[in-house]
C-alpha positions as CSV (number, residue, x, y, z in Angstrom):
1,X,0.0,0.0,0.0
2,X,1.1,3.6,-0.8
3,X,-0.3,6.1,1.6
4,X,-1.7,9.2,-0.1
5,X,-3.0,11.6,2.6
6,X,-6.0,12.3,4.7
7,X,-8.8,14.8,5.3
8,X,-8.4,18.2,3.4
9,X,-5.2,17.1,1.7
10,X,-6.8,14.1,0.3
11,X,-9.7,16.2,-1.0
12,X,-7.3,18.4,-2.8
13,X,-5.4,15.4,-4.2
14,X,-8.6,13.8,-5.6
15,X,-9.7,17.1,-7.3
16,X,-6.6,17.0,-9.5
17,X,-5.5,14.4,-12.0
18,X,-6.5,11.5,-9.7
19,X,-10.2,12.4,-9.9
20,X,-12.6,9.5,-9.3
21,X,-14.9,10.6,-12.1
22,X,-15.4,7.7,-14.5
23,X,-14.0,5.3,-11.9
24,X,-15.6,2.1,-10.7
25,X,-16.3,1.1,-7.0
26,X,-15.4,-2.5,-6.8
27,X,-16.0,-3.2,-3.1
28,X,-17.2,-1.8,0.2
29,X,-16.0,-3.0,3.6
30,X,-18.1,-1.9,6.5
31,X,-16.6,-2.7,9.9
32,X,-16.6,-1.7,13.5
33,X,-13.2,-0.7,15.0
34,X,-12.4,0.7,18.4
35,X,-16.1,1.4,18.9
36,X,-16.3,3.5,15.7
37,X,-17.9,2.5,12.4
38,X,-15.5,2.6,9.3
39,X,-16.2,2.1,5.6
40,X,-13.5,1.2,3.2
41,X,-14.3,2.0,-0.4
42,X,-12.2,0.3,-3.1
43,X,-12.1,2.2,-6.4
44,X,-10.5,1.4,-9.8
45,X,-9.4,4.6,-11.6
46,X,-10.1,4.5,-15.3
47,X,-7.7,7.4,-16.4
48,X,-4.7,6.9,-14.1
49,X,-1.6,5.9,-15.9
50,X,0.2,4.3,-12.9
51,X,-1.8,4.0,-9.7
52,X,-5.2,2.5,-10.6
53,X,-6.4,0.8,-7.4
54,X,-7.5,3.3,-4.7
55,X,-8.8,2.6,-1.2
56,X,-10.6,5.4,0.7
57,X,-11.2,4.7,4.4
58,X,-14.0,6.7,6.0
59,X,-13.5,6.7,9.7
60,X,-15.9,7.4,12.6
61,X,-18.9,7.2,10.2
62,X,-22.0,9.0,11.6
63,X,-24.3,8.3,8.7
64,X,-24.3,6.4,5.5
65,X,-26.7,5.1,2.9
66,X,-26.0,2.9,-0.1
67,X,-28.4,1.4,-2.6
68,X,-28.0,-1.0,-5.4
69,X,-30.2,-2.6,-8.0
70,X,-29.2,-5.0,-10.8
71,X,-30.8,-2.6,-13.3
72,X,-27.6,-0.5,-13.2
73,X,-23.9,-1.1,-13.4
74,X,-22.4,-1.6,-9.9
75,X,-21.3,1.8,-8.8
76,X,-19.8,3.5,-11.9
77,X,-19.0,7.0,-10.7
78,X,-20.5,9.4,-13.2
79,X,-20.3,12.3,-10.8
80,X,-19.8,12.9,-7.1
81,X,-19.5,15.5,-4.4
82,X,-16.8,15.3,-1.7
83,X,-16.3,18.1,0.7
84,X,-15.5,19.2,4.3
85,X,-18.6,20.2,6.3
86,X,-19.5,21.1,9.9
87,X,-19.8,17.4,10.8
88,X,-16.5,16.3,9.2
89,X,-16.4,15.0,5.6
90,X,-19.2,14.1,3.2
91,X,-19.1,12.1,0.0
92,X,-22.0,11.2,-2.3
93,X,-21.4,8.9,-5.3
94,X,-24.8,9.7,-6.7
95,X,-25.5,13.4,-5.8
96,X,-28.6,15.3,-6.8
97,X,-26.3,18.2,-7.7
98,X,-22.6,18.9,-7.4
99,X,-22.9,21.7,-4.9
100,X,-20.9,21.6,-1.5
101,X,-24.1,21.1,0.5
102,X,-25.7,18.0,1.9
103,X,-28.9,17.4,0.1
104,X,-31.8,15.2,1.3
105,X,-32.0,13.7,-2.2
106,X,-28.3,12.7,-2.4
107,X,-27.8,8.9,-2.7
108,X,-24.9,6.6,-1.9
109,X,-23.4,8.9,0.7
110,X,-21.1,8.7,3.6
111,X,-20.7,11.3,6.5
112,X,-17.6,10.8,8.7
113,X,-15.1,12.6,10.9
114,X,-12.0,11.5,9.0
115,X,-11.0,10.1,5.7
116,X,-7.7,8.8,4.4
117,X,-6.6,7.3,1.1
118,X,-4.0,4.9,-0.3
119,X,-3.1,3.2,-3.5
120,X,-3.1,-0.6,-3.4
């Protein structure tokens, strides 16, 4: 594993050439560690020349919602929103819009206190 960064630094990194637009989520691991809920999201980057496998670990999750139906591809990321908010960090892999606000109609989201990333 090659550690990337965490929190705000990771946000900035993923807004550059390592964007997760047009990437595919391949796996979710949801687990409890030290009395806190964590979610690992494994992503395959489509346009990256070197590092293609990314793991984002969302730590101390306070809220999440994921939905899947076989009528659609498994978690192809067409657009997303990922930002720092009052409650920590928020990501939606199927947002109603791309604003930096939490919307009630956002889908496939995670709200957590910390997030870190690494290449596998």
